[in-house]
C-alpha positions as MATLAB code, in Angstrom:
seq = 'MKLVISVIFLVILTVVVSVPAPSLKDAPSCRIDQCRIPYCQCYNTKPTLALNQIPQIVVISTDDAVTAGNYEALYKSLYSGRKNPNGCQIGVTFFVPHEYTDYSVVHALYAAGFEIGVNSISKYHDVEYWNTADHNLLKDEFLGQKQILEKFAKVNQDVILGARTPLLQMNGDLTFWAYQNSSLVYDNSWTTVKETEWPYTLDYKSEQDCLIGKCPKESHKGFWILPINDWIDTKGYPCATIHGCIYKPNDTVEATFNWLKDNFDRVYYGEKIPFNIIANAGLFTSNFRAAYIKFLDYIQSFRDVYIVTQNHAIRWATNPLPIGNVNLFPCDPVYVHDNGKSRTCKLKKGGEDRYMTIYDEACPKVYPWVGNPMGN';
ca = [
     -55.140   24.112  -47.709;
     -53.719   26.025  -50.824;
     -50.893   27.729  -48.836;
     -49.864   24.515  -47.019;
     -49.628   22.650  -50.008;
     -47.003   25.794  -51.663;
     -45.198   25.502  -48.620;
     -45.116   21.718  -48.623;
     -43.635   21.621  -52.097;
     -41.133   24.411  -51.579;
     -39.760   22.715  -48.118;
     -39.400   19.494  -50.791;
     -37.564   21.406  -53.023;
     -35.073   22.848  -50.265;
     -34.283   19.266  -50.030;
     -33.534   18.194  -53.119;
     -31.637   21.054  -54.213;
     -28.804   20.737  -51.970;
     -26.378   18.819  -53.890;
     -23.576   20.697  -54.677;
     -20.703   18.717  -56.149;
     -20.470   16.398  -59.094;
     -20.334   12.741  -58.725;
     -18.256   11.877  -61.938;
     -19.942    8.330  -62.088;
     -22.321    7.203  -64.574;
     -25.970    7.507  -62.670;
     -26.903    3.544  -61.932;
     -30.156    2.250  -63.164;
     -33.615    3.251  -61.450;
     -34.896    1.409  -58.492;
     -38.385    1.334  -57.951;
     -38.336    0.791  -54.378;
     -35.502    3.506  -53.651;
     -37.000    6.292  -55.778;
     -40.525    7.354  -54.559;
     -42.029   10.675  -55.590;
     -42.520   13.461  -54.083;
     -38.438   12.790  -53.937;
     -37.818   10.826  -56.871;
     -39.287    9.453  -59.982;
     -38.083    7.084  -62.076;
     -37.679    7.481  -66.265;
     -40.889    6.706  -68.203;
     -42.843    6.266  -64.870;
     -46.434    6.735  -66.104;
     -49.061    8.118  -63.207;
     -50.998    4.981  -61.389;
     -54.344    6.506  -62.649;
     -56.842    6.138  -64.917;
     -56.461    7.574  -68.082;
     -59.869    8.886  -67.735;
     -58.769   10.213  -64.578;
     -55.550   12.083  -65.392;
     -56.094   15.568  -66.503;
     -54.703   16.527  -69.645;
     -51.624   18.899  -68.441;
     -50.964   21.756  -70.825;
     -48.064   23.814  -70.498;
     -47.369   27.267  -72.378;
     -44.187   28.752  -72.259;
     -41.932   31.421  -73.858;
     -37.963   32.164  -73.665;
     -38.462   35.677  -75.197;
     -37.383   39.007  -74.009;
     -40.115   39.893  -72.060;
     -41.233   43.440  -73.426;
     -43.890   46.500  -73.067;
     -44.867   45.824  -76.816;
     -45.050   41.797  -76.445;
     -47.141   42.441  -73.370;
     -49.931   44.580  -75.061;
     -49.893   42.953  -77.467;
     -49.668   39.403  -76.713;
     -49.636   38.328  -73.034;
     -52.741   40.277  -71.511;
     -54.750   39.469  -74.678;
     -54.080   35.933  -75.073;
     -53.963   34.927  -71.399;
     -55.580   37.376  -69.202;
     -59.036   36.083  -67.972;
     -58.766   32.775  -69.201;
     -59.900   30.369  -66.857;
     -59.520   26.248  -65.885;
     -62.487   24.400  -65.118;
     -61.567   24.948  -61.653;
     -62.141   28.717  -61.862;
     -58.674   29.225  -61.768;
     -56.558   31.667  -64.012;
     -54.599   29.430  -66.614;
     -50.946   29.556  -66.106;
     -48.016   30.409  -68.607;
     -44.231   30.407  -67.634;
     -41.872   32.605  -69.265;
     -38.915   31.552  -69.216;
     -36.398   35.304  -69.105;
     -33.282   36.065  -70.623;
     -31.699   39.394  -69.852;
     -30.876   41.630  -72.561;
     -34.097   43.647  -73.881;
     -36.165   42.444  -70.861;
     -38.467   45.098  -69.377;
     -37.876   44.070  -65.701;
     -41.230   46.114  -64.794;
     -43.479   44.212  -67.287;
     -41.828   40.829  -65.760;
     -42.809   41.988  -62.103;
     -46.601   42.691  -63.758;
     -46.494   39.268  -64.970;
     -45.610   37.673  -61.528;
     -47.972   39.821  -59.842;
     -50.598   38.401  -62.183;
     -49.792   34.695  -60.892;
     -47.430   33.629  -63.855;
     -44.829   31.755  -63.766;
     -41.150   33.137  -63.921;
     -38.175   31.257  -64.861;
     -34.423   31.539  -66.012;
     -33.073   31.117  -69.851;
     -29.995   32.993  -69.190;
     -28.345   36.470  -69.138;
     -27.038   36.457  -72.586;
     -28.651   34.545  -75.018;
     -26.162   34.191  -77.316;
     -27.252   32.284  -80.646;
     -24.273   30.430  -80.802;
     -24.543   26.899  -80.362;
     -20.822   26.054  -79.417;
     -20.757   28.474  -76.846;
     -23.593   26.586  -74.575;
     -22.120   23.344  -75.701;
     -18.488   24.234  -74.446;
     -19.490   26.459  -71.247;
     -17.689   25.506  -68.307;
     -19.606   25.016  -64.936;
     -18.664   28.770  -63.626;
     -19.830   30.110  -66.521;
     -23.127   28.435  -66.772;
     -23.985   28.966  -63.074;
     -22.811   33.150  -63.896;
     -25.449   32.880  -66.775;
     -28.322   31.069  -64.570;
     -27.597   32.110  -60.900;
     -27.076   35.662  -62.286;
     -30.127   36.105  -64.329;
     -31.663   34.879  -60.794;
     -30.518   37.436  -59.133;
     -31.375   40.183  -61.740;
     -35.025   39.044  -61.706;
     -35.183   39.561  -57.807;
     -33.379   42.572  -57.388;
     -34.535   44.548  -60.513;
     -38.421   42.946  -61.338;
     -38.736   42.161  -57.382;
     -39.624   38.307  -57.911;
     -38.904   35.595  -55.502;
     -36.148   33.837  -55.849;
     -37.614   31.173  -53.757;
     -40.372   30.881  -56.412;
     -38.019   31.090  -59.673;
     -37.405   27.094  -60.193;
     -37.493   26.436  -63.273;
     -35.089   26.761  -66.644;
     -34.754   26.356  -69.770;
     -31.459   26.856  -71.925;
     -30.919   28.890  -74.997;
     -31.681   27.247  -78.484;
     -32.163   23.891  -76.004;
     -28.856   23.404  -76.226;
     -27.054   21.437  -72.917;
     -23.598   20.609  -72.147;
     -24.097   17.284  -70.326;
     -23.931   17.458  -66.591;
     -22.005   20.867  -66.658;
     -25.546   22.477  -67.337;
     -27.501   20.670  -64.391;
     -24.656   20.821  -61.985;
     -24.760   24.533  -62.942;
     -28.736   24.722  -62.417;
     -28.594   22.731  -59.231;
     -26.007   25.362  -57.518;
     -28.550   28.096  -58.493;
     -31.095   26.396  -56.611;
     -32.982   25.298  -59.832;
     -35.312   22.451  -59.706;
     -36.326   21.495  -63.184;
     -35.319   21.562  -66.652;
     -37.555   22.220  -69.684;
     -34.975   21.714  -72.767;
     -34.663   18.081  -73.028;
     -36.629   16.837  -76.450;
     -38.294   13.836  -77.636;
     -39.756   12.406  -80.206;
     -41.610    9.641  -78.109;
     -45.319   10.433  -76.572;
     -45.304    8.622  -73.789;
     -43.020   10.589  -71.603;
     -43.919   11.985  -68.166;
     -41.978   14.333  -66.057;
     -39.309   12.427  -63.966;
     -36.174   13.020  -61.831;
     -32.368   12.727  -62.228;
     -31.398   10.239  -59.672;
     -31.173    7.619  -61.501;
     -30.459    6.887  -65.226;
     -32.419    8.337  -68.150;
     -33.290    6.524  -70.772;
     -34.768    9.754  -72.749;
     -33.733   10.183  -76.655;
     -30.450   13.024  -76.766;
     -31.525   14.943  -79.944;
     -30.098   18.053  -79.159;
     -26.755   18.931  -77.288;
     -25.251   16.881  -74.897;
     -27.398   14.954  -72.074;
     -26.548   14.702  -68.531;
     -24.899   10.812  -67.636;
     -24.692   11.279  -63.882;
     -27.056   11.391  -60.903;
     -29.069   14.557  -60.112;
     -30.470   14.044  -56.727;
     -33.875   15.229  -56.752;
     -34.041   17.186  -60.007;
     -36.562   17.161  -62.447;
     -37.228   16.836  -66.128;
     -39.787   17.941  -67.983;
     -39.740   16.896  -71.212;
     -40.273   18.534  -74.440;
     -42.528   16.388  -76.519;
     -42.027   17.130  -79.967;
     -44.425   18.458  -82.600;
     -44.978   17.161  -85.776;
     -45.249   19.200  -88.800;
     -47.114   18.473  -92.066;
     -45.031   15.927  -93.835;
     -44.474   13.924  -90.383;
     -41.216   15.648  -89.685;
     -40.705   15.877  -85.875;
     -39.835   19.370  -84.477;
     -39.302   20.609  -80.825;
     -40.722   24.209  -81.445;
     -43.663   25.142  -83.330;
     -41.123   27.803  -84.824;
     -38.504   24.933  -85.780;
     -41.139   23.009  -87.574;
     -39.514   23.147  -91.222;
     -43.055   22.162  -92.726;
     -45.562   24.490  -91.427;
     -49.259   24.598  -92.694;
     -50.267   27.402  -95.347;
     -50.364   30.736  -93.677;
     -54.556   30.993  -92.834;
     -56.275   30.458  -89.857;
     -57.941   27.658  -90.974;
     -54.857   25.273  -91.994;
     -53.209   26.669  -88.733;
     -55.824   26.123  -86.419;
     -56.127   22.367  -87.914;
     -52.581   21.907  -87.995;
     -52.384   22.844  -83.905;
     -55.407   20.819  -83.035;
     -54.281   17.672  -84.607;
     -51.214   18.028  -82.778;
     -53.207   18.414  -79.323;
     -55.298   15.238  -80.389;
     -52.505   13.284  -81.025;
     -51.747   13.493  -77.346;
     -55.234   13.830  -76.091;
     -56.131   11.028  -77.440;
     -53.538    8.920  -76.591;
     -50.916    9.240  -73.384;
     -52.207   12.287  -72.218;
     -48.464   13.447  -71.485;
     -48.080   16.753  -70.444;
     -48.556   18.721  -73.720;
     -45.642   21.720  -74.567;
     -46.486   24.807  -76.700;
     -43.728   27.035  -76.624;
     -45.313   30.209  -78.324;
     -42.541   32.460  -78.754;
     -43.395   36.427  -80.256;
     -42.064   35.734  -84.050;
     -44.872   33.231  -84.388;
     -47.402   35.608  -83.744;
     -48.474   36.753  -87.508;
     -52.338   38.130  -87.924;
     -53.390   34.239  -89.307;
     -50.948   32.584  -86.652;
     -52.570   34.760  -83.864;
     -56.552   34.111  -85.182;
     -55.686   30.110  -85.246;
     -53.772   30.072  -82.177;
     -56.753   32.122  -80.019;
     -59.302   29.519  -81.693;
     -57.065   26.805  -81.002;
     -57.108   28.029  -77.056;
     -61.118   28.192  -77.113;
     -60.920   24.504  -78.602;
     -59.014   23.101  -75.841;
     -60.145   24.895  -73.035;
     -63.776   23.138  -74.409;
     -62.626   20.244  -72.937;
     -63.551   19.750  -69.059;
     -60.087   17.617  -68.338;
     -57.720   20.442  -69.703;
     -55.709   22.477  -67.420;
     -53.303   25.314  -68.951;
     -50.694   25.503  -65.963;
     -47.261   26.814  -65.413;
     -44.586   24.410  -65.998;
     -44.260   24.646  -61.885;
     -47.577   23.143  -61.412;
     -47.253   20.431  -63.733;
     -44.254   19.074  -61.643;
     -46.091   19.551  -58.490;
     -48.799   17.369  -59.995;
     -46.202   15.196  -60.920;
     -45.040   14.702  -57.144;
     -48.631   13.932  -56.015;
     -51.026   13.084  -59.077;
     -54.289   13.952  -58.190;
     -57.937   13.161  -60.362;
     -59.780   14.812  -62.061;
     -62.314   16.596  -59.648;
     -59.987   16.457  -56.726;
     -60.613   19.907  -55.065;
     -56.560   20.254  -54.573;
     -56.023   19.959  -58.183;
     -53.893   22.707  -59.725;
     -54.936   25.354  -56.625;
     -55.057   29.318  -57.551;
     -51.705   31.380  -57.756;
     -51.356   34.111  -55.321;
     -51.845   37.633  -56.848;
     -50.166   41.009  -56.082;
     -49.803   44.355  -56.409;
     -48.049   45.743  -59.446;
     -47.820   49.466  -59.263;
     -46.791   51.381  -62.800;
     -45.637   54.301  -60.902;
     -42.556   51.869  -59.475;
     -41.201   51.455  -62.740;
     -38.071   53.562  -63.815;
     -35.671   53.534  -66.927;
     -32.236   53.771  -66.661;
     -29.774   54.967  -69.236;
     -26.474   52.353  -68.976;
     -23.054   51.542  -70.653;
     -22.590   48.471  -71.643;
     -19.127   48.555  -72.535;
     -18.847   51.679  -75.237;
     -22.474   51.120  -75.808;
     -25.295   52.916  -74.149;
     -28.420   50.444  -72.823;
     -31.566   51.324  -71.588;
     -32.981   49.292  -69.328;
     -36.422   49.534  -67.431;
     -36.735   47.938  -63.659;
     -39.084   47.930  -61.192;
     -38.792   49.122  -57.384;
     -35.104   49.340  -57.566;
     -32.439   52.216  -57.833;
     -30.891   52.170  -61.196;
     -27.415   50.382  -61.336;
     -23.993   51.977  -62.265;
     -23.397   49.856  -65.140;
     -25.712   47.371  -68.013;
     -25.548   44.122  -65.850;
     -24.072   41.237  -67.543;
     -22.544   37.928  -67.234;
     -20.360   38.083  -64.301;
     -21.664   41.086  -62.839;
     -25.975   40.920  -62.414;
     -26.261   43.560  -59.856;
     -24.338   46.116  -62.572;
     -21.680   47.104  -60.139;
];
């Protein structure tokens, strides 16, 4: 049954990503009679289930370089062995940038059942770069990173479905056409202060707040948005990420735990929209780590809370199943990871020497980069 569900979902995605050209027209207002799941979802459409039948979805993600140090110190110790109420391993989504990433570790995460998504190749920390990049450059960043992940981490491109842009910066419709021409099917870059917004598609006009960068206006058939619902800092100001909150709690375990808990409780005892946690490595001081573990234990004490990948959250939006349904958030497949197939390559990037660890693949000739993802 789980295999059938996965195949059906991939067939749906194959249909919706075949939209290669811009329309150059603003998307019309949504027509509920013509926009039906699983292929289409109007903005601000709530599940038809009663609130007590809606699972509280929690989506944990990172967009850091994936390194051996982070894997051993964070990912394995924080997430491995944790189970959802149905007995399946919890899910985490890794939006992987290229530079400094260890692709053998990426394969280990993929093999363990975690989701691998796209960030970019360069991850330039420059707002203007992402706000002014044209379609071809953006496609080189996103599609190129998909190709790198497939070749050097042995992650099947067919399961690399989602993206998050660096710095959460979008360049309007150009970003989304680049996504679609890279066979990506959902975005998790678009922030909102509203606590009522569920996943939706861009077939029709979006009324989501545009808080960072440039937001799309055209129709992008079948392309899903999983909004990043803002956190609230200790003085009541919204922030898209924990790291981005200006007024954080005192750096004690108890103060940090209470703040994490308050943000979760506001959603859980409200509309039960998907709760986003962007948990990048830079957050994890010793006190934050202890508070975060205590927080994970707290949310897992609820029998209706499911920590799932972004892919699973989108799947649920296409077919909202109630708590207790046997097909709710099926277990992800796991694969064999062989550390003996790792290889570290010394490569040239311009005049610099770079070291790149890859999985089950020969070393490229040069360091892969934008415009040359295979390192030819």
